[in-house]
Residue, then its C-alpha position, 0 to 999 in steps of 0.5 A: x695790182x688791184x683785182x677789180x674783177x674780184x672786188x666788183x669795182x669794174x664796169x663790165x655789163x652782165x653779158x661780159x666777163x671781167x678779166x683782171x690784168x696788171x694795173x687794170x681790167x678788161x671786159x670780154x664778151x664771148x659769143x658763138x658764131x651762127x651754127x655753133x653752140x656754147x658748151x662752156x664759158x670759153x668754148x663753142x662747138x659746131x652744130x652741123x656742117x653741110x658738106x665734106x669741104x665745109x666740115x674740113x674747113x670750119x672749126x669743129x671747136x672754137x676756144x677762147x683764152x686770155x693771157x697777160x704779160x708785161x712789156x719786159x717779157x724776154x723774147x722769144x717767149x713761148x706763150x701758148x701750146x696747142x695740140x690734140x687731146x688725146x694725140x695718136x700715132x700718125x697725127x700731124x698738125x699745121x698751125x696758122x695765125x689767121x688774124x691779129x698778127x699784122x705787126x708780126x709780133x707772134x709766130x708758130x712752131x711745131x715741137x713735134x707732129x702733134x704739138x705746136x706753140x705760139x711764141x712772141x718773137x719780138x718785144x712789145x715796148x708799149x702796153x698793147x692788146x691783141x686778139x689772135x686767131x690761131x688755127x690748128x688743122x689736125x690730119x688724122x687717119x686721112x681726114x683734116x679737122x680744124x680747131x680755132x683758138x681765139x687768144x686775147x693777149x694783154x701786154x701791160x706795163x711792167x710793175x717797178 
């Protein structure tokens, strides 16, 4: 694998981030939706919400992740872990994949009341890109807070 991002042979624009994958690269662009501000390269935080329901149902934070796996990954494979930091006694989470799992390659499971995982539940036989929206609703002291992880998953051909 040649790291096109490191040696500068990619064709990503100045507004995009180059992400190296096995045998190739991807140009990714991270924009915050309206009413969110960029607080780091990979994270957006909500600026305000207009009412109680809006505060509960829109994510307080949207974080972007990139993962790279090869087609020969053994399933089931835990690929992503999510939970509040810090976690407190009495916390409870609900994990949902809201987008990007139309072919049902992925699923979620709770490990305990405050930690969950996203796992690959069936083999991806050909190289394929996914963008999953994984929502974590945190129940803490009588209130729900929503967090969104946008996970880019690149399944590449395995190196022989």
